[in-house]
VEXLOTOR-124159 format. One record per residue (C-alpha): residue in three letters; chain; x, y, z. Coordinates in nm, 4 decimals. Example, Ala and Ser with C-alpha at 12.3 -4.5 7.8 and 13.67 -1.06 7.14 Angstrom:
2
+------+------+----------+----------+----------+
! zaza ! lopa !       xx !       yy !       zz !
+------+------+----------+----------+----------+
!  ALA !    A !   1.2300 !  -0.4500 !   0.7800 !
!  SER !    A !   1.3670 !  -0.1060 !   0.7140 !
+------+------+----------+----------+----------+
END
This chain:
245
+------+------+----------+----------+----------+
! zaza ! lopa !       xx !       yy !       zz !
+------+------+----------+----------+----------+
!  MET !    A !  -1.4043 !   1.0446 !  -1.1323 !
!  THR !    A !  -1.2174 !   1.3221 !  -0.9540 !
!  LEU !    A !  -0.9101 !   1.2144 !  -0.7599 !
!  THR !    A !  -0.8699 !   1.3438 !  -0.4043 !
!  VAL !    A !  -0.5638 !   1.5706 !  -0.3805 !
!  ILE !    A !  -0.3834 !   1.5465 !  -0.0454 !
!  HIS !    A !  -0.1056 !   1.7967 !  -0.1208 !
!  GLN !    A !  -0.0089 !   2.0185 !  -0.4138 !
!  ASP !    A !   0.2552 !   2.2835 !  -0.4733 !
!  ASP !    A !   0.4579 !   2.4056 !  -0.7719 !
!  ARG !    A !   0.6761 !   2.0932 !  -0.7894 !
!  LEU !    A !   0.4684 !   1.7972 !  -0.6751 !
!  ILE !    A !   0.1205 !   1.6632 !  -0.6125 !
!  ALA !    A !   0.0009 !   1.3754 !  -0.3949 !
!  ILE !    A !  -0.3339 !   1.2043 !  -0.4383 !
!  ASP !    A !  -0.5368 !   0.9440 !  -0.2521 !
!  LYS !    A !  -0.5479 !   0.6602 !  -0.5050 !
!  PRO !    A !  -0.8598 !   0.4423 !  -0.4815 !
!  ALA !    A !  -0.8238 !   0.0653 !  -0.4685 !
!  GLY !    A !  -0.8625 !  -0.0957 !  -0.8104 !
!  LEU !    A !  -0.6998 !   0.1877 !  -1.0062 !
!  LEU !    A !  -0.3746 !   0.1230 !  -1.1926 !
!  VAL !    A !  -0.1015 !   0.3854 !  -1.1707 !
!  HIS !    A !  -0.0304 !   0.3630 !  -1.5433 !
!  ARG !    A !  -0.0813 !   0.1359 !  -1.8429 !
!  SER !    A !   0.0412 !  -0.2217 !  -1.7941 !
!  ASP !    A !   0.0644 !  -0.5228 !  -2.0210 !
!  LEU !    A !  -0.0447 !  -0.7348 !  -1.7231 !
!  ASP !    A !  -0.3849 !  -0.5587 !  -1.7326 !
!  ARG !    A !  -0.4258 !  -0.4943 !  -2.1030 !
!  HIS !    A !  -0.8039 !  -0.4636 !  -2.0774 !
!  GLU !    A !  -0.7806 !  -0.1638 !  -1.8408 !
!  THR !    A !  -0.8434 !   0.1818 !  -1.9840 !
!  ASP !    A !  -0.8470 !   0.3904 !  -1.6662 !
!  PHE !    A !  -0.5186 !   0.4985 !  -1.5051 !
!  ALA !    A !  -0.4176 !   0.7387 !  -1.2295 !
!  VAL !    A !  -0.1613 !   0.9154 !  -1.4511 !
!  GLN !    A !  -0.4075 !   0.9984 !  -1.7299 !
!  ARG !    A !  -0.6869 !   1.0834 !  -1.4858 !
!  LEU !    A !  -0.4650 !   1.3242 !  -1.2895 !
!  ARG !    A !  -0.3256 !   1.4868 !  -1.6047 !
!  ALA !    A !  -0.6792 !   1.5632 !  -1.7181 !
!  GLN !    A !  -0.7774 !   1.6869 !  -1.3729 !
!  VAL !    A !  -0.4899 !   1.9348 !  -1.3253 !
!  GLY !    A !  -0.4418 !   2.0175 !  -1.6933 !
!  ARG !    A !  -0.0698 !   1.9458 !  -1.7100 !
!  VAL !    A !   0.1834 !   1.6644 !  -1.7425 !
!  VAL !    A !   0.2564 !   1.4656 !  -1.4249 !
!  TRP !    A !   0.5326 !   1.2144 !  -1.3502 !
!  PRO !    A !   0.4651 !   0.9218 !  -1.1126 !
!  VAL !    A !   0.7707 !   0.8795 !  -0.8870 !
!  HIS !    A !   0.6719 !   0.5489 !  -0.7221 !
!  ARG !    A !   0.4022 !   0.2834 !  -0.7549 !
!  LEU !    A !   0.1173 !   0.1325 !  -0.5611 !
!  ASP !    A !  -0.0328 !  -0.2036 !  -0.6489 !
!  LYS !    A !  -0.3655 !  -0.1855 !  -0.8271 !
!  GLY !    A !  -0.5438 !  -0.3207 !  -0.5188 !
!  THR !    A !  -0.3704 !  -0.0866 !  -0.2716 !
!  SER !    A !  -0.5311 !   0.2467 !  -0.1890 !
!  GLY !    A !  -0.3731 !   0.5583 !  -0.0486 !
!  LEU !    A !  -0.0974 !   0.8129 !  -0.0963 !
!  LEU !    A !   0.0526 !   0.8271 !  -0.4451 !
!  LEU !    A !   0.3108 !   1.0952 !  -0.5258 !
!  PHE !    A !   0.3666 !   1.2675 !  -0.8611 !
!  ALA !    A !   0.6194 !   1.5271 !  -0.9744 !
!  LEU !    A !   0.5145 !   1.8258 !  -1.1809 !
!  ASP !    A !   0.8440 !   1.8645 !  -1.3692 !
!  ALA !    A !   1.1206 !   1.6325 !  -1.4884 !
!  GLU !    A !   1.3822 !   1.7610 !  -1.2423 !
!  ALA !    A !   1.1521 !   1.7044 !  -0.9437 !
!  ALA !    A !   1.0736 !   1.3584 !  -1.0817 !
!  ARG !    A !   1.4433 !   1.2688 !  -1.0844 !
!  ASP !    A !   1.4967 !   1.4011 !  -0.7315 !
!  LEU !    A !   1.1944 !   1.2271 !  -0.5790 !
!  GLY !    A !   1.2555 !   0.9073 !  -0.7744 !
!  SER !    A !   1.6108 !   0.8968 !  -0.6393 !
!  GLN !    A !   1.4819 !   0.9353 !  -0.2821 !
!  PHE !    A !   1.2519 !   0.6364 !  -0.3272 !
!  GLU !    A !   1.5268 !   0.4335 !  -0.4956 !
!  HIS !    A !   1.7745 !   0.4951 !  -0.2130 !
!  GLY !    A !   1.5331 !   0.4317 !   0.0740 !
!  ALA !    A !   1.5195 !   0.7955 !   0.1821 !
!  VAL !    A !   1.1371 !   0.8079 !   0.1907 !
!  ALA !    A !   0.9506 !   0.6988 !   0.5041 !
!  LYS !    A !   0.6322 !   0.5053 !   0.4242 !
!  ARG !    A !   0.3455 !   0.3998 !   0.6485 !
!  TYR !    A !   0.0772 !   0.1456 !   0.5576 !
!  LEU !    A !  -0.2192 !  -0.0087 !   0.7358 !
!  ALA !    A !  -0.3295 !  -0.3660 !   0.6698 !
!  VAL !    A !  -0.5795 !  -0.6180 !   0.8024 !
!  VAL !    A !  -0.4173 !  -0.9599 !   0.8309 !
!  ARG !    A !  -0.5167 !  -1.3117 !   0.9246 !
!  GLY !    A !  -0.4162 !  -1.4338 !   1.2706 !
!  THR !    A !  -0.2461 !  -1.2489 !   1.5534 !
!  PRO !    A !   0.1132 !  -1.1417 !   1.4809 !
!  GLY !    A !   0.3532 !  -1.0427 !   1.7565 !
!  ALA !    A !   0.3209 !  -0.6991 !   1.9133 !
!  SER !    A !   0.6005 !  -0.5709 !   1.6881 !
!  GLY !    A !   0.8866 !  -0.7043 !   1.4842 !
!  VAL !    A !   1.1138 !  -0.6781 !   1.1838 !
!  ILE !    A !   1.0763 !  -0.8966 !   0.8752 !
!  ASP !    A !   1.4205 !  -0.9226 !   0.7165 !
!  HIS !    A !   1.3585 !  -1.1597 !   0.4282 !
!  PRO !    A !   1.5154 !  -1.1208 !   0.0803 !
!  LEU !    A !   1.2711 !  -1.1321 !  -0.2091 !
!  GLY !    A !   1.3288 !  -1.2616 !  -0.5600 !
!  ARG !    A !   1.2410 !  -1.0388 !  -0.8493 !
!  LEU !    A !   0.8866 !  -1.0521 !  -0.9839 !
!  PRO !    A !   0.7928 !  -0.9582 !  -1.3398 !
!  ASP !    A !   0.7566 !  -0.5829 !  -1.3760 !
!  GLU !    A !   0.4339 !  -0.4117 !  -1.4765 !
!  TYR !    A !   0.4964 !  -0.5064 !  -1.8379 !
!  GLY !    A !   0.5455 !  -0.8736 !  -1.7595 !
!  TYR !    A !   0.9235 !  -0.8771 !  -1.8045 !
!  ARG !    A !   1.1529 !  -1.0426 !  -1.5528 !
!  SER !    A !   1.5145 !  -0.9412 !  -1.5070 !
!  ALA !    A !   1.7716 !  -1.1811 !  -1.6482 !
!  ARG !    A !   1.9407 !  -1.1779 !  -1.3064 !
!  ASP !    A !   1.6691 !  -1.3257 !  -1.0883 !
!  VAL !    A !   1.8642 !  -1.2776 !  -0.7646 !
!  ALA !    A !   1.6898 !  -1.2271 !  -0.4324 !
!  GLN !    A !   1.7232 !  -0.8679 !  -0.3110 !
!  PRO !    A !   1.7372 !  -0.7501 !   0.0514 !
!  ALA !    A !   1.3926 !  -0.6570 !   0.1822 !
!  VAL !    A !   1.3045 !  -0.5244 !   0.5283 !
!  THR !    A !   0.9649 !  -0.4401 !   0.6785 !
!  ARG !    A !   0.8913 !  -0.3223 !   1.0315 !
!  TYR !    A !   0.5473 !  -0.3982 !   1.1708 !
!  ARG !    A !   0.3437 !  -0.3136 !   1.4786 !
!  ARG !    A !   0.0160 !  -0.4689 !   1.5855 !
!  LEU !    A !  -0.2536 !  -0.2088 !   1.6514 !
!  ALA !    A !  -0.5689 !  -0.4121 !   1.7259 !
!  THR !    A !  -0.6987 !  -0.7692 !   1.7246 !
!  VAL !    A !  -1.0319 !  -0.9496 !   1.7135 !
!  GLU !    A !  -1.1409 !  -1.3111 !   1.7552 !
!  LEU !    A !  -1.4682 !  -1.3955 !   1.5833 !
!  PRO !    A !  -1.6808 !  -1.6986 !   1.6816 !
!  VAL !    A !  -1.6799 !  -1.8230 !   1.3234 !
!  ALA !    A !  -1.5043 !  -2.1319 !   1.1834 !
!  VAL !    A !  -1.3662 !  -1.9920 !   0.8591 !
!  ASP !    A !  -1.0824 !  -2.2437 !   0.8428 !
!  ARG !    A !  -1.0107 !  -2.5512 !   1.0528 !
!  TYR !    A !  -1.0394 !  -2.3698 !   1.3876 !
!  PRO !    A !  -1.3672 !  -2.2944 !   1.5716 !
!  THR !    A !  -1.2841 !  -1.9217 !   1.5846 !
!  SER !    A !  -1.1090 !  -1.6838 !   1.3476 !
!  ARG !    A !  -0.8534 !  -1.4211 !   1.4467 !
!  TYR !    A !  -0.7614 !  -1.1038 !   1.2612 !
!  ALA !    A !  -0.5375 !  -0.8071 !   1.3325 !
!  LEU !    A !  -0.4853 !  -0.4500 !   1.2209 !
!  VAL !    A !  -0.1158 !  -0.3786 !   1.1660 !
!  ASP !    A !   0.1025 !  -0.0771 !   1.0960 !
!  LEU !    A !   0.3652 !  -0.1557 !   0.8301 !
!  ARG !    A !   0.6813 !   0.0464 !   0.7609 !
!  PRO !    A !   0.8763 !  -0.0895 !   0.4614 !
!  GLU !    A !   1.2419 !   0.0129 !   0.4585 !
!  THR !    A !   1.2939 !  -0.1186 !   0.1062 !
!  GLY !    A !   1.0675 !  -0.1067 !  -0.1971 !
!  ARG !    A !   1.0517 !  -0.4506 !  -0.3526 !
!  ARG !    A !   0.7601 !  -0.5459 !  -0.5721 !
!  HIS !    A !   0.4640 !  -0.6680 !  -0.3605 !
!  GLN !    A !   0.6973 !  -0.6514 !  -0.0582 !
!  LEU !    A !   0.4327 !  -0.6068 !   0.2109 !
!  ARG !    A !   0.2058 !  -0.8751 !   0.0712 !
!  ARG !    A !   0.4919 !  -1.1237 !   0.0365 !
!  HIS !    A !   0.6434 !  -1.0419 !   0.3761 !
!  MET !    A !   0.3137 !  -1.0853 !   0.5609 !
!  LYS !    A !   0.2627 !  -1.4191 !   0.3895 !
!  HIS !    A !   0.6191 !  -1.5146 !   0.4907 !
!  ILE !    A !   0.5325 !  -1.4745 !   0.8611 !
!  ALA !    A !   0.2006 !  -1.6612 !   0.8106 !
!  HIS !    A !  -0.0201 !  -1.3525 !   0.8482 !
!  PRO !    A !  -0.1344 !  -1.2785 !   0.4919 !
!  ILE !    A !  -0.3253 !  -0.9610 !   0.4130 !
!  ILE !    A !  -0.6992 !  -1.0025 !   0.3751 !
!  GLY !    A !  -0.8159 !  -0.9661 !   0.0165 !
!  ASP !    A !  -0.4830 !  -1.0735 !  -0.1337 !
!  ALA !    A !  -0.5815 !  -1.3180 !  -0.4071 !
!  THR !    A !  -0.2188 !  -1.4068 !  -0.4864 !
!  HIS !    A !  -0.0532 !  -1.4396 !  -0.1459 !
!  GLY !    A !  -0.3548 !  -1.4712 !   0.0840 !
!  LYS !    A !  -0.6063 !  -1.7402 !   0.1653 !
!  GLY !    A !  -0.9280 !  -1.7677 !  -0.0334 !
!  ARG !    A !  -1.1516 !  -1.8786 !   0.2540 !
!  HIS !    A !  -1.0744 !  -1.5714 !   0.4611 !
!  ASN !    A !  -1.1018 !  -1.3406 !   0.1614 !
!  ARG !    A !  -1.4477 !  -1.4806 !   0.0839 !
!  PHE !    A !  -1.5508 !  -1.4472 !   0.4493 !
!  PHE !    A !  -1.4768 !  -1.0740 !   0.4393 !
!  GLN !    A !  -1.6639 !  -1.0413 !   0.1117 !
!  ASP !    A !  -1.9725 !  -1.2238 !   0.2406 !
!  HIS !    A !  -1.9897 !  -1.0872 !   0.5966 !
!  PHE !    A !  -1.8383 !  -0.7397 !   0.5698 !
!  GLY !    A !  -1.9051 !  -0.6510 !   0.2065 !
!  CYS !    A !  -1.5313 !  -0.6051 !   0.1574 !
!  HIS !    A !  -1.4187 !  -0.6886 !  -0.1968 !
!  ARG !    A !  -1.0711 !  -0.5334 !  -0.1925 !
!  LEU !    A !  -0.7159 !  -0.5817 !  -0.0711 !
!  LEU !    A !  -0.7063 !  -0.4440 !   0.2835 !
!  LEU !    A !  -0.3804 !  -0.2553 !   0.2402 !
!  ALA !    A !  -0.3628 !   0.1250 !   0.2448 !
!  ALA !    A !  -0.0728 !   0.3702 !   0.2126 !
!  VAL !    A !  -0.1457 !   0.6294 !   0.4811 !
!  GLY !    A !   0.1860 !   0.8110 !   0.5260 !
!  LEU !    A !   0.4787 !   0.9482 !   0.3229 !
!  ALA !    A !   0.7710 !   1.1588 !   0.4470 !
!  PHE !    A !   1.0435 !   1.2910 !   0.2143 !
!  LYS !    A !   1.2624 !   1.5911 !   0.1296 !
!  HIS !    A !   1.1150 !   1.8598 !  -0.0921 !
!  PRO !    A !   1.3059 !   1.8901 !  -0.4229 !
!  ASP !    A !   1.3221 !   2.2703 !  -0.3881 !
!  ASP !    A !   1.5116 !   2.3155 !  -0.0618 !
!  GLY !    A !   1.5279 !   1.9796 !   0.1155 !
!  ARG !    A !   1.2677 !   2.0698 !   0.3782 !
!  GLU !    A !   1.0805 !   1.7726 !   0.5191 !
!  VAL !    A !   0.7357 !   1.7057 !   0.3776 !
!  ILE !    A !   0.5122 !   1.4824 !   0.5908 !
!  LEU !    A !   0.1893 !   1.3610 !   0.4340 !
!  SER !    A !  -0.0888 !   1.1589 !   0.5915 !
!  ALA !    A !  -0.4182 !   1.0308 !   0.4552 !
!  PRO !    A !  -0.6965 !   0.8418 !   0.6316 !
!  PRO !    A !  -0.7937 !   0.4970 !   0.5021 !
!  SER !    A !  -1.0517 !   0.5125 !   0.2231 !
!  PRO !    A !  -1.4203 !   0.4840 !   0.3234 !
!  ASP !    A !  -1.4459 !   0.1137 !   0.2309 !
!  PHE !    A !  -1.1342 !   0.0305 !   0.4365 !
!  ALA !    A !  -1.2535 !   0.2457 !   0.7283 !
!  ASP !    A !  -1.5963 !   0.0793 !   0.7166 !
!  CYS !    A !  -1.4349 !  -0.2636 !   0.7542 !
!  ILE !    A !  -1.2313 !  -0.1384 !   1.0532 !
!  ARG !    A !  -1.5491 !  -0.0114 !   1.2189 !
!  LYS !    A !  -1.7333 !  -0.3397 !   1.1590 !
!  LEU !    A !  -1.4492 !  -0.5241 !   1.3324 !
!  GLY !    A !  -1.4881 !  -0.2955 !   1.6340 !
!  TRP !    A !  -1.1497 !  -0.1248 !   1.6047 !
!  PRO !    A !  -1.0804 !   0.2455 !   1.6697 !
!  ASP !    A !  -0.9683 !   0.4855 !   1.3986 !
!  PRO !    A !  -0.5940 !   0.4156 !   1.3473 !
!  THR !    A !  -0.5167 !   0.7278 !   1.1440 !
!  GLU !    A !  -0.3510 !   0.9349 !   1.4158 !
!  ASP !    A !  -0.0185 !   0.7936 !   1.5297 !
!  PRO !    A !   0.2271 !   0.9943 !   1.7434 !
!  SER !    A !   0.5125 !   0.7752 !   1.6170 !
!  TRP !    A !   0.4647 !   0.8948 !   1.2578 !
!  PRO !    A !   0.6975 !   0.9634 !   1.0912 !
+------+------+----------+----------+----------+
END
């Protein structure tokens, strides 16, 4: 399947990764044979370097370098928190209008299943803003109605599964998260909205171009399955945001 290219120049390329696609080979998903790296290499006919990661279940903007020097430059920007990132997520409950989640996170095993010998919690910060809410007259859990919200997430650090773990920490887990979410609500979205994915999408990246340091601002709308769920919940299109980046 052809990957949607959001931006391409001589040094880098950004795609819209579909949910369910791994970035590269992982011992945690040994049965998988389809990866974004190999698919993009075949599509553009040249070697590409992934400079950051998205979880398998997360859709949206994924950035690759087209040469080793650009890969080092962009990778360093991600490592040092110099890249602005915007995500959209559907969560259970109604979080506050806005807030900052400053909650250190312990190391998780990497994509090959290995955990660092120094399992020390690392600083992790996420800013969030509530965009829309809905209360459905359905008793999914122990309450007679069920509340959900669309949130804008801006991680300032890049810990593994940071957004999923942070939203669970404030008791508003992301819908479709089998590890950190709640099964009853996940099944409700599957049965009533036909949504069988993690409702987390990377919709914005802003960084310095490795050539001359000019600012590159990328945006991508939520994928059709994510957008369909938003429409079914009666929410407006959240793609345009004057605060980005």
